[in-house]
C-alpha positions in Angstrom: 30.0 71.1 -12.6 29.4 67.6 -14.5 28.0 68.7 -18.2 26.1 65.5 -18.1 23.9 66.9 -15.8 23.8 70.5 -17.0 20.2 69.8 -18.6 18.4 69.1 -15.2 17.0 72.1 -13.9 16.9 72.3 -9.7 14.7 74.9 -7.9 16.0 77.8 -6.9 17.6 78.2 -3.9 19.9 80.6 -2.3 23.6 79.7 -1.2 23.8 77.3 1.3 20.3 76.6 1.5 18.9 73.7 3.8 17.2 71.0 1.5 15.4 68.2 2.5 15.2 65.7 0.4 12.7 62.0 0.4 13.2 59.4 -2.1 10.1 56.7 -3.1 8.5 55.1 -5.7 5.1 57.3 -4.6 3.1 54.6 -6.0 0.8 56.0 -5.1 1.5 58.5 -2.4 -0.1 58.6 0.6 -1.1 60.3 3.8 1.7 58.3 5.5 4.0 60.2 3.1 2.3 63.4 3.6 2.8 63.4 7.3 6.5 62.2 7.0 7.2 65.3 4.7 5.2 67.6 7.4 7.1 66.4 10.3 10.3 66.9 8.4 9.1 70.6 7.8 8.3 70.8 11.6 11.1 69.1 13.4 14.0 70.2 11.0 15.2 74.2 10.2 15.0 73.5 6.4 15.0 75.9 3.8 12.9 73.5 1.3 12.1 70.3 0.9 12.1 67.8 -2.6 10.6 65.4 -3.3 11.8 63.1 -5.8 9.7 60.6 -7.1 12.1 57.3 -8.8 11.7 56.8 -12.0 14.1 53.2 -12.3 14.1 51.1 -8.9 17.1 48.7 -8.4 14.9 46.2 -7.0 11.6 46.8 -8.4 10.5 46.4 -11.9 6.7 47.0 -12.3 5.8 50.3 -11.7 2.9 53.0 -12.6 4.4 55.2 -15.2 6.8 57.8 -13.7 4.7 60.9 -15.5 1.4 59.6 -13.4 3.4 59.1 -10.5 4.9 62.9 -10.4 1.2 63.7 -11.0 0.1 62.4 -7.8 3.0 63.6 -6.1 2.3 66.9 -7.4 -1.2 67.0 -5.8 -0.6 65.0 -2.9 2.1 67.5 -1.6 0.7 70.4 -2.5 -1.2 71.6 0.8 2.6 71.8 2.5 4.3 75.1 1.8 8.4 75.0 0.5 8.1 71.8 -1.0 9.1 71.0 -4.3 8.4 67.9 -6.6 11.7 66.8 -8.5 12.1 64.6 -12.0 15.7 64.3 -11.8 15.6 60.5 -11.5 14.0 60.3 -14.7 16.6 62.2 -16.3 19.6 59.7 -15.4 20.6 56.9 -16.2 19.1 53.4 -14.7 18.9 52.1 -12.2 18.3 55.0 -9.8 20.1 54.8 -7.0 20.2 57.6 -3.7 23.7 57.9 -4.0 23.6 58.7 -7.7 20.7 61.2 -6.7 22.8 62.9 -4.2 26.1 63.2 -6.6 24.4 64.7 -9.7 22.6 67.3 -7.3 26.1 67.9 -5.9 27.8 68.5 -9.0 24.9 70.9 -9.8 24.8 72.7 -6.6 27.7 71.7 -4.4 27.3 74.9 -2.0 23.5 73.3 -0.9 23.2 71.6 2.9 21.6 68.4 1.7 19.5 66.1 4.6 17.7 63.0 3.5 14.7 61.7 5.4 14.1 58.0 6.1 11.0 56.1 7.9 12.2 53.5 10.1 11.1 50.4 7.7 14.0 51.1 5.9 16.9 50.9 8.4 17.1 46.7 8.3 17.5 47.4 4.8 19.8 50.2 4.5 23.1 48.3 4.2 22.8 47.0 0.5 21.9 50.4 -0.7 24.6 50.8 -3.4 27.2 52.5 -2.0 25.6 52.9 1.6 28.9 53.7 3.2 29.7 57.0 0.9 26.1 58.7 1.8 27.2 60.3 4.8 29.2 61.5 2.8 26.8 63.6 0.6 24.2 64.3 3.2 22.9 64.0 6.8 20.5 62.1 6.8 17.1 62.0 9.6 15.4 59.0 10.6 11.3 59.3 11.7 9.8 56.8 13.6 7.2 54.6 12.0 4.4 52.4 13.4 5.3 48.3 13.8 9.4 49.3 12.9 11.3 50.2 16.2 13.7 52.8 15.8 17.5 51.7 15.9 20.4 53.1 14.1 22.7 50.9 12.1 26.4 51.4 11.6 26.5 53.0 8.5 24.3 55.7 10.1 26.3 56.6 13.3 25.6 60.1 13.0 21.8 60.1 11.3 19.8 62.5 13.9 16.4 61.0 15.3 12.8 61.4 15.6 11.1 60.1 18.3 7.8 60.6 20.0 5.5 60.8 17.2 5.2 57.9 15.5 4.3 57.9 11.6 1.2 55.5 10.9 2.4 52.3 8.9 0.8 52.9 5.7 2.2 50.8 2.7 1.5 51.8 -1.0 1.3 48.2 -1.7 -1.6 47.4 -0.3 -3.1 50.8 -1.5 -2.8 49.8 -5.2 -4.7 46.0 -4.1 -7.4 48.0 -2.2 -7.6 50.3 -5.2 -7.9 47.8 -7.6 -10.9 45.8 -6.3 -12.8 49.2 -4.8 -11.2 52.7 -4.4 -14.6 53.2 -1.8 -13.0 51.1 0.6 -12.4 52.8 4.0 -8.4 51.8 3.5 -8.2 54.6 0.7 -9.0 57.5 3.0 -5.5 57.2 3.4 -4.7 58.7 -0.1 -5.4 62.5 -0.6 -8.8 63.2 -2.2 -7.1 64.7 -4.7 -4.6 62.3 -5.6 -7.6 59.5 -5.2 -9.1 61.7 -8.0 -6.4 61.6 -10.4 -6.4 57.8 -9.9 -10.0 57.5 -10.8 -9.9 60.2 -13.5 -7.0 58.1 -15.5 -7.9 54.4 -14.3 -4.6 53.4 -12.0 -4.6 50.6 -10.5 -7.3 48.6 -12.3 
């Protein structure tokens, strides 16, 4: 095990457990994220699903503070069983890369079978991910279709499993932040879990 990461605590999991992973900014988490998580649990034989909010994005500089996003994720995904919210990316040097996160998990628990979930909206830019050509050596990848983003498989994900048929809504955290700045009672805010929306209001986020 890499001693640099020995302070990071992963959730309990049996030897050889199958761990689904969803990463993202989650700023804020919304029903599209929750539906993606539910689809992942329903369609893949997972023992656990780990939600990993990004602490320091390589290509984005403006974020709601990590502790708020972590708390919102805990609320937003609380209705789903076998789901854990991890703060792992807050404990590694910035910026956060998927390859780095996978390597940290593998250094701590090399026995785990890791499955990374992606929405089809991320496929066009996948080739620009840091060390994208090495990612399939650390985890399996599964792709879920999202509205307005047709399913296709880049060469670097030729072994990925595809889940088509049920199309996830094209819900954008960026657009939701704009609505929240103006009025949190707009119809678009119904795309945010009521527990998350209450947290946003109580902490005066996005104003």
